[in-house]
VEXNUBA-684053 format. One record per residue: residue number from 1; residue in three letters; x, y negated, z negated of N, C-alpha, C in turn. Coordinates in steps of 0.2 Angstrom, whole numbers, plus 2048, in hexadecimal, padded with zeros to 3 digits. Each point is the difference from the previous one (the first is absolute). Layout:
REM VEXNUBA-684053
    n  res   nX   nY   nZ  caX  caY  caZ   cX   cY   cZ
  NUM  ALA    X    Y    Z    X    Y    Z    X    Y    Z
...
//
This chain:
REM VEXNUBA-684053
    n  res   nX   nY   nZ  caX  caY  caZ   cX   cY   cZ
    1  MET  429  4B2  0C6  803  7FE  7FA  806  804  7FE
    2  HIS  805  7FD  7FF  807  804  7FE  7FF  803  7F9
    3  MET  803  806  800  800  803  7F9  805  7FC  7FC
    4  ASP  7FF  800  7F9  805  7FD  7FB  803  805  7FC
    5  ASP  806  801  801  803  805  7FC  802  7FE  7F9
    6  SER  7FF  7FA  7FE  803  7FD  7FA  7FC  803  7FA
    7  HIS  7FA  804  801  7FD  802  7FA  800  808  800
    8  THR  805  803  804  801  807  7FF  803  801  7F9
    9  ALA  7FD  805  7FD  802  802  7F9  807  803  800
   10  PRO  804  7FF  7FB  807  803  7FF  7FF  807  801
   11  GLY  805  803  804  800  807  800  7FC  802  806
   12  ALA  7FC  7FC  803  7FC  801  806  804  7FF  807
   13  ASN  806  800  7FF  804  7FF  806  803  806  804
   14  SER  7FD  806  7FE  802  806  803  7FA  805  800
   15  SER  7FF  804  804  7FB  805  800  803  807  802
   16  PRO  7FE  806  7FD  802  806  801  7FE  803  807
   17  GLY  805  803  803  7FE  803  807  7FE  807  7FE
   18  ALA  7FF  804  806  7FD  807  7FF  805  804  7FC
   19  ASP  806  7FE  800  805  804  7FC  801  7FE  7F9
   20  GLY  7FC  7FB  7FE  800  7FD  7F9  805  7FB  7FF
   21  VAL  804  7FF  805  806  7FB  7FF  7FD  7F9  802
   22  SER  801  7FB  7FB  7FE  7F9  801  804  7FD  805
   23  ARG  7FC  7FC  804  803  7FC  805  7FE  7F9  800
   24  PRO  804  7FB  802  7FE  7F9  800  7F9  7FF  803
   25  GLU  7FD  7FB  7FE  7F9  7FE  802  801  7FD  807
   26  THR  7FB  800  804  7FF  7FC  806  7FE  7F9  7FF
   27  LEU  804  7FB  802  7FE  7FA  7FF  7FC  7FD  806
   28  PRO  7FB  7FB  7FE  7FD  7FD  806  805  7FD  805
   29  ALA  7FE  800  806  805  7FD  805  800  7F8  7FE
   30  GLY  806  7FE  801  801  7F9  7FE  808  7FE  7FF
   31  LEU  801  7FA  7FE  806  7FE  7FE  800  7FE  7F8
   32  TYR  806  803  7FD  800  7FF  7F9  807  7FD  7FE
   33  LEU  800  7FA  7FE  806  7FC  7FE  802  802  7F9
   34  VAL  805  803  7FF  802  803  7FA  806  7FD  7FC
   35  GLY  7FE  7FD  7FA  806  7FD  7FC  804  805  7FD
   36  THR  807  7FF  801  805  805  7FE  805  7FC  7FB
   37  PRO  804  804  7FC  804  7FD  7FB  805  7FB  803
   38  ILE  801  7FB  7FC  805  7FB  802  807  801  7FD
   39  GLY  801  806  7FD  806  802  7FD  800  806  7FC
   40  ASN  7FC  800  7FB  7FF  806  7FC  7FA  805  803
   41  ARG  802  806  802  7FC  804  803  7FA  802  7FC
   42  GLU  800  7FF  7F9  7FA  802  7FC  7FA  7FB  801
   43  ASP  802  7FA  803  7FB  7FB  801  7FC  802  806
   44  ILE  7FC  805  801  7FC  802  805  7FA  803  7FD
   45  THR  7FA  7FE  803  7FA  802  7FD  7FE  807  802
   46  LEU  7FC  803  7FC  7FD  807  802  7FC  800  807
   47  ARG  7FD  7FA  801  7FC  800  806  804  7FF  806
   48  ALA  806  7FC  7FF  805  7FF  806  803  807  802
   49  LEU  801  804  7FB  803  807  801  7FB  804  804
   50  ARG  7FA  800  7FE  7FA  804  803  800  7FE  807
   51  ILE  800  7F9  802  7FF  7FE  806  806  802  805
   52  LEU  806  7FF  7FD  806  802  804  800  808  801
   53  ARG  7FD  803  7FC  800  808  801  7FB  802  804
   54  SER  7FA  7FC  801  7FA  802  804  800  7FD  806
   55  ALA  804  7FB  802  7FF  7FC  806  803  805  806
   56  THR  7FE  7FF  806  802  803  806  807  7FF  801
   57  HIS  802  7F9  800  807  7FE  801  801  7FA  7FB
   58  ILE  807  7FF  7FF  802  7FA  7FC  804  7FC  805
   59  LEU  7FD  7F9  800  804  7FB  804  805  7FD  7FB
   60  ALA  807  801  802  805  7FE  7FB  805  7FB  803
   61  GLU  801  7FB  7FC  805  7FB  802  807  803  802
   62  ASP  802  804  7FB  806  804  801  7FF  807  7FE
   63  THR  800  805  804  7FE  807  7FF  805  803  7FB
   64  ARG  806  7FE  800  805  803  7FC  7FF  7FE  7F9
   65  HIS  7FE  7F9  7FF  7FF  7FE  7F9  7FA  803  7FD
   66  THR  7FA  800  804  7FA  803  7FE  801  807  7FE
   67  GLN  804  804  804  801  807  7FF  802  801  7F9
   68  ILE  804  7FC  7FD  803  801  7F9  7FA  800  7FB
   69  LEU  7FB  7FB  801  7FA  800  7FC  7FC  806  801
   70  LEU  7FF  802  806  7FB  806  802  804  806  7FD
   71  ASP  806  801  800  803  806  7FD  800  800  7F9
   72  THR  800  7FA  7FD  7FF  800  7F8  7F9  803  7FE
   73  TYR  7FB  7FF  804  7F9  802  7FE  7FE  806  804
   74  GLY  805  803  804  7FE  806  804  7FB  7FF  805
   75  ILE  800  7FA  803  7FB  7FF  806  803  801  806
   76  ARG  7FD  804  805  802  802  806  7FD  7FD  806
   77  THR  7FC  7FB  7FF  7FD  7FC  806  805  7FE  805
   78  PRO  7FF  801  806  804  7FE  805  800  7F8  801
   79  MET  806  7FD  802  800  7F9  800  801  7FD  808
   80  ILE  7FE  7FA  801  801  7FD  806  804  7F9  7FE
   81  SER  805  7FE  804  804  7FA  7FE  7FB  7FA  802
   82  TYR  800  7FB  7FC  7FC  7FA  801  803  7FB  7FC
   83  HIS  803  7FB  804  804  7FB  7FD  7FF  7F9  804
   84  LYS  803  7FB  7FE  7FF  7F9  803  802  800  807
   85  PHE  804  804  802  802  800  807  7FB  804  805
   86  ASN  7FC  804  7FD  7FC  804  805  7F8  800  7FD
   87  GLU  7FF  7FB  7FB  7F9  800  7FE  7FB  7FE  805
   88  ARG  802  7FC  804  7FB  7FD  805  7FF  806  806
   89  THR  805  803  802  7FF  805  805  7FD  807  7FD
   90  ARG  800  800  7FA  7FD  806  7FD  7F8  800  7FF
   91  THR  7FE  7F9  801  7F9  7FF  7FE  7FB  805  804
   92  GLY  801  800  807  7FC  804  804  800  808  7FE
   93  ASP  806  802  7FE  800  807  7FD  7FC  801  7FA
   94  ILE  801  7FB  7FB  7FC  801  7FA  7F9  800  801
   95  LEU  7FD  7FB  804  7F9  800  802  7FE  807  803
   96  HIS  804  802  805  7FE  807  803  800  805  7FB
   97  ARG  805  801  7FB  800  805  7FB  7FA  800  7FC
   98  ILE  7FE  7FA  7FE  7FA  7FF  7FB  7FA  802  804
   99  ARG  7FF  7FE  806  7FA  802  804  800  807  801
  100  ALA  806  804  800  800  807  801  7FE  803  7F9
  101  GLY  7FF  7FD  7FB  7FF  803  7F9  806  800  7FB
  102  GLU  805  7FD  802  806  800  7FB  7FF  7FB  7FB
  103  SER  803  802  7FA  801  7FB  7FA  807  7FE  800
  104  LEU  802  7FA  800  807  7FE  800  801  7FC  7FA
  105  ALA  805  802  7FC  803  7FC  7FA  806  7FC  802
  106  LEU  7FF  7F9  7FF  806  7FC  802  804  7FE  7FA
  107  VAL  806  801  800  804  7FE  7FA  806  7FC  803
  108  THR  803  7FC  7FB  806  7FC  802  806  803  7FB
  109  ASP  806  7FD  800  805  803  7FC  7FE  7FF  7F9
  110  ALA  7FD  7FA  7FE  7FE  7FF  7F9  7FA  7FB  800
  111  GLY  7FC  801  7FB  7FB  7FB  7FF  7FA  801  804
  112  MET  7FC  7FB  801  7FA  800  804  801  7FE  807
  113  PRO  7FE  804  805  800  7FF  807  7FD  7F9  801
  114  GLY  802  7FC  805  7FD  7FA  802  802  7FA  7FC
  115  ILE  804  801  7FB  803  7FA  7FC  807  800  802
  116  SER  802  7FB  805  807  800  802  803  806  803
  117  ASP  7FB  805  802  802  806  803  7FB  802  805
  118  PRO  801  805  804  7FB  802  805  7FA  803  7FD
  119  GLY  7FA  7FF  803  7FA  802  7FE  7FA  7FC  802
  120  ALA  801  7F9  800  7FB  7FC  802  7FD  801  807
  121  ILE  804  801  805  7FE  800  807  7FC  807  800
  122  ALA  802  805  7FD  7FC  806  801  7F9  7FF  7FC
  123  ALA  800  7FD  7FA  7FA  800  7FD  7FB  7FB  804
  124  ARG  802  7FB  803  7FC  7FC  803  7FD  803  807
  125  ALA  804  804  803  7FE  803  806  7FB  806  7FF
  126  VAL  801  804  7FA  7FB  805  7FF  7FA  7FD  7FD
  127  ARG  800  7FB  7FD  7FA  7FC  7FD  7FC  7FD  806
  128  GLU  804  7FD  805  7FC  7FD  806  7FD  805  804
  129  ALA  803  806  800  7FE  806  804  7FA  803  7FD
  130  GLY  7FE  7FE  7FA  7FA  802  7FC  801  807  7FD
  131  MET  806  801  7FE  802  807  7FD  802  7FF  7F9
  132  HIS  801  805  7FC  801  800  7F9  807  7FE  7FE
  133  VAL  801  7FA  7FC  806  7FF  7FE  7FF  7FE  7F8
  134  THR  805  802  7FC  800  7FE  7F9  807  800  7FD
  135  ALA  801  7FE  7FA  806  800  7FD  800  804  7F9
  136  ILE  805  803  7FF  801  803  7FA  805  7FC  7FC
  137  PRO  7FE  7FC  7FB  804  7FB  7FD  806  804  7FC
  138  GLY  805  7FC  800  806  802  7FC  805  7FB  7FE
  139  PRO  806  801  7FF  805  7FB  7FD  801  7FB  805
  140  SER  802  7FA  7FD  801  7FA  805  805  7FC  7FC
  141  ALA  806  7FE  803  805  7FC  7FD  7FD  7F9  7FF
  142  LEU  7FC  7FE  804  7FC  7FA  800  7FD  7FF  7F9
  143  THR  7FB  804  7FF  7FC  800  7FA  803  801  7FA
  144  MET  805  804  800  804  802  7FA  804  7FA  7FE
  145  ALA  803  7FC  805  804  7FA  7FE  7FB  7FB  7FD
  146  ILE  7FA  7FF  803  7FC  7FB  7FD  7FE  802  7F9
  147  ALA  7FF  806  7FF  7FE  802  7F9  806  7FF  7FB
  148  LEU  806  801  803  806  7FF  7FB  802  7F9  7FF
  149  CYS  7FF  7FC  805  803  7F9  800  7FE  7FC  7FA
  150  GLY  7FA  801  7FE  7FE  7FC  7FA  7FE  7F9  801
  151  CYS  7FE  7FE  807  7FF  7F9  801  7FA  7FE  7FD
  152  PRO  800  7FB  7FC  7FA  7FE  7FC  7FB  7FC  805
  153  HIS  7F9  801  7FE  7FB  7FD  804  800  802  808
  154  ALA  803  807  801  800  802  807  7F9  803  802
  155  HIS  7FB  7FC  802  7FA  803  802  800  803  807
  156  GLY  805  800  803  801  802  807  807  800  802
  157  PHE  802  802  806  807  800  802  800  800  808
  158  LEU  805  7FE  803  801  7FF  807  806  805  802
  159  PHE  7FF  804  804  805  805  803  802  7FE  807
  160  GLU  807  7FF  800  803  7FE  806  804  805  804
  161  GLY  801  806  7FC  804  805  803  807  7FE  801
  162  PHE  803  802  806  807  7FE  801  800  7F9  803
  163  LEU  804  7FC  7FE  801  7F9  803  804  801  807
  164  ASP  7FF  7FB  804  804  801  806  807  800  7FF
  165  HIS  804  804  804  807  800  7FF  804  7FA  802
  166  LYS  7FD  7FC  804  803  7F9  802  7FF  7FB  7FB
  167  THR  806  7FD  7FE  801  7FB  7FA  7FB  7FA  801
  168  ALA  7FF  7FD  806  7FC  7FB  801  7F8  801  7FE
  169  ALA  7FE  806  803  7F9  802  7FF  7FF  802  7F8
  170  ARG  805  803  7FD  7FF  802  7F9  800  7F9  7FC
  171  ARG  804  7FC  801  7FF  7F9  7FC  7FA  7FD  802
  172  LYS  7FE  800  806  7F9  7FD  801  7FA  803  7FC
  173  LYS  801  806  800  7FA  804  7FD  801  7FE  7F8
  174  LEU  805  800  7FD  801  7FE  7F9  7FD  7F9  7FF
  175  ARG  802  7FC  804  7FD  7F9  7FF  7F8  800  801
  176  GLU  7FE  804  804  7F8  801  801  7FD  803  7F9
  177  LEU  804  804  7FD  7FD  803  7FA  802  7FC  7F9
  178  ALA  803  7FB  801  803  7FC  7FA  7FA  7FE  7FB
  179  ALA  7FB  7FE  802  7FA  7FE  7FC  7FB  806  7FF
  180  CYS  801  806  802  7FB  805  7FF  7FF  801  7F9
  181  SER  7FA  800  7FE  7FE  801  7F9  800  807  7FD
  182  HIS  801  805  805  800  807  7FE  807  803  800
  183  PRO  802  805  7FD  806  803  801  801  803  807
  184  VAL  806  7FF  803  801  803  807  805  806  800
  185  VAL  7FE  805  803  804  806  800  803  801  807
  186  PHE  807  802  800  804  801  806  803  807  7FF
  187  TYR  801  804  805  805  805  800  806  7FE  803
  188  GLU  806  802  7FD  806  7FD  802  805  806  801
  189  SER  805  7FF  804  805  805  801  806  7FF  7FC
  190  THR  804  805  7FF  806  7FF  7FC  805  7FB  803
  191  HIS  800  7FF  806  805  7FC  804  7FE  7F8  800
  192  ARG  7F9  7FF  7FE  7FE  7F9  800  7FD  7FD  7FA
  193  LEU  801  804  7FA  7FD  7FE  7FA  804  7FA  7FE
  194  LEU  806  800  7FF  804  7FA  7FE  7FF  7FA  804
  195  LYS  7FF  801  807  7FE  7FA  804  7FA  7FE  7FF
  196  LEU  7FB  804  7FE  7F9  7FD  7FE  801  7FC  7FA
  197  LEU  804  802  7FB  800  7FC  7FA  803  7F9  801
  198  ASP  805  800  805  803  7F9  802  7FA  7FC  803
  199  GLU  7FC  803  804  7FB  7FD  804  7FB  7FD  7FB
  200  VAL  7FE  804  7FC  7FB  7FE  7FB  802  7FA  7FC
  201  GLU  806  800  7FE  803  7FB  7FC  800  7F9  804
  202  GLU  803  801  806  801  7FA  804  7F9  7FD  803
  203  GLU  7FB  804  801  7FA  7FE  803  7FA  7FF  7FB
  204  LEU  800  803  7FA  7FB  800  7FB  803  7FD  7F9
  205  GLY  806  7FF  800  803  7FE  7F9  803  805  7FC
  206  PRO  805  7FD  7FC  804  805  7FB  7FC  803  7FB
  207  GLU  7FA  7FD  7FE  7FC  802  7FA  7FB  805  802
  208  ARG  7FF  802  807  7FB  804  802  801  807  7FD
  209  LEU  7FB  803  7FD  801  807  7FD  7FE  805  805
  210  LEU  804  806  7FF  7FF  806  804  800  806  7FC
  211  PHE  7FD  805  802  800  807  7FD  803  804  806
  212  ILE  805  805  7FE  802  804  805  800  807  7FD
  213  ALA  7FD  805  804  800  807  7FE  804  804  805
  214  ARG  804  804  7FE  805  804  804  7FF  808  7FE
  215  GLU  7FF  804  806  800  807  7FF  7FA  802  7FB
  216  LEU  7FA  7FD  801  7FA  802  7FC  7FF  807  800
  217  THR  7FE  803  7FA  7FF  807  7FE  806  805  801
  218  LYS  805  7FD  802  806  804  801  805  800  7F9
  219  LYS  805  804  800  804  801  7FB  803  7F9  7FD
  220  PHE  802  7FC  805  804  7FA  7FF  7FB  7FA  801
  221  GLU  7FA  801  7FE  7FB  7FA  801  802  7FA  7FB
  222  GLU  7FF  7FA  803  803  7FA  7FD  7FB  7FA  801
  223  THR  7FE  7FD  7FB  7FC  7FA  801  803  7FA  7FD
  224  LEU  800  7FA  803  803  7FA  7FE  7FC  7FA  801
  225  HIS  801  7FB  7FC  7FC  7FA  800  804  7FA  7FF
  226  GLY  800  7FB  804  804  7FA  7FF  800  7FB  805
  227  THR  805  7FB  800  801  7FB  805  804  804  805
  228  PRO  801  7FD  806  805  802  805  807  801  7FD
  229  THR  802  7FB  7FC  807  800  7FD  800  806  7FB
  230  ASP  7FB  801  7FC  800  806  7FB  801  806  804
  231  LEU  7FC  801  806  800  806  803  807  801  804
  232  ARG  803  7FB  803  806  801  803  806  802  7FB
  233  THR  7FF  7FD  7FA  805  802  7FB  800  807  7FE
  234  HIS  7FA  803  800  7FF  807  7FE  803  804  805
  235  TYR  7FF  7FE  807  802  805  805  807  7FF  802
  236  GLN  804  7FC  7FC  807  800  801  803  806  7FC
  237  THR  7FD  803  7FC  802  805  7FC  7FC  806  800
  238  HIS  7FA  800  804  7FC  806  800  7FE  802  808
  239  SER  7FE  806  801  7FF  802  806  7FB  7FD  804
  240  LEU  801  7FF  807  7FB  7FD  804  7FD  805  805
  241  LYS  802  807  7FE  7FD  805  805  7F9  802  7FE
  242  GLY  7FC  802  805  7F9  802  7FF  7FB  7FC  804
  243  GLU  7FA  801  7FE  7FB  7FC  803  7FD  7FB  7FB
  244  PHE  7FE  7FA  803  7FF  7FA  7FB  7F9  7FE  802
  245  VAL  7FC  7FE  7FA  7FA  7FC  801  801  7F9  7FC
  246  VAL  7FF  7FB  803  801  7F9  7FD  7F9  7FD  7FF
  247  VAL  7FF  7FD  7FA  7FA  7FC  7FF  802  7F9  7FE
  248  LEU  7FE  7FC  805  801  7F9  7FF  7FA  7FD  7FB
  249  PHE  802  7FD  7FB  7FB  7FD  7FB  7FE  7F9  803
  250  PRO  7FA  7FE  7FE  7FD  7FA  802  805  7FA  7FC
  251  ARG  7FF  7FA  802  803  7FB  7FD  7FE  7FF  7F9
  252  SER  805  7FF  7FB  7FF  7FF  7F9  7FD  7F9  800
  253  ARG  7FD  7FE  7FA  7FD  7F9  7FF  805  7FB  801
  254  ARG  806  801  7FE  806  7FB  801  801  7FF  807
  255  GLU  800  806  804  802  800  807  7FA  7FC  804
  256  GLN  7FA  801  7FE  7FA  7FD  803  800  7F8  7FE
  257  LYS  802  7FF  7FA  801  7F8  7FF  805  7FD  804
  258  ASN  806  803  800  806  7FE  804  7FE  7FF  808
  259  ALA  7FC  805  802  7FE  800  807  7FB  7FA  801
  260  THR  7FC  7FF  7FB  7FB  7FA  801  803  7F9  7FF
  261  THR  804  800  7FC  803  7F9  7FF  807  7FF  804
  262  GLY  802  805  803  806  7FF  804  806  7FF  7FC
  263  SER  800  803  7FA  806  7FF  7FB  804  806  800
  264  ALA  7FF  805  805  805  806  800  807  7FE  801
  265  SER  805  803  7FD  807  7FF  801  803  803  807
  266  TRP  7FC  803  804  802  803  806  7FB  7FF  805
  267  ALA  801  801  806  7FC  800  806  801  806  804
  268  PRO  7FA  802  803  801  806  805  804  7FE  806
  269  MET  804  805  802  804  800  806  7FC  7FE  806
  270  SER  803  7FD  805  7FC  7FE  806  7FE  807  804
  271  SER  7FB  7FF  804  7FE  806  804  805  802  805
  272  GLY  805  7FC  801  804  801  805  806  805  7FE
  273  ASN  800  802  7FA  805  804  7FD  7FF  807  804
  274  THR  806  803  801  800  807  803  805  804  7FC
//
């Protein structure tokens, strides 16, 4: 049976050595997926800091970026580069290290590993090898956007991550999601946000509502709600810089009625559009 560190009492993360100096505890061997701030460095849990301080190594998506966080909290744990271009080839080394007794903390640049970021491959491999893997929950742009969007009757949501960069595939996906009864969450880049607004209007109709969150938890955090036209008008005079989370609201009752009766004043563009 694997040890569960989640019940360790606060303050029990270090023990005095023979010289009376407190040192980080020794974690059970395994993989620890650690949630890190998505902007504001204060948004990190005490448990996350304890794990990062006590792990044998930290697997980091960008070691330079993570070093800033570690320096903020005086953490000196050595790092190993772990990103989308090497996560598959790193798997064997991760398993070898854990079998040798190492505890590995895995972090991405922001948020929870495995959510549109590296982490899922390692978690699955370690679990299938019968070794300890757990997550230390932390900030997530996904759940923050859902909490802020105020979508009524949202008893669930669908997360699509980043849409395909190819126009035809993006439009096809939007048409597939047209009748979804839950809010749908996307991550989107600065360079494609206005394009997405055009595609939503053309494929789902001009009345479809969206919520957009930009730079969550950061100094210039911004949240907006409206139709594609409303949002395009806003961005004509406001910044498009930063990281975006987009929530597509379900059809309104009026949109549902128009879709049922065929009385909508617009029609989706053909799947041949590119």
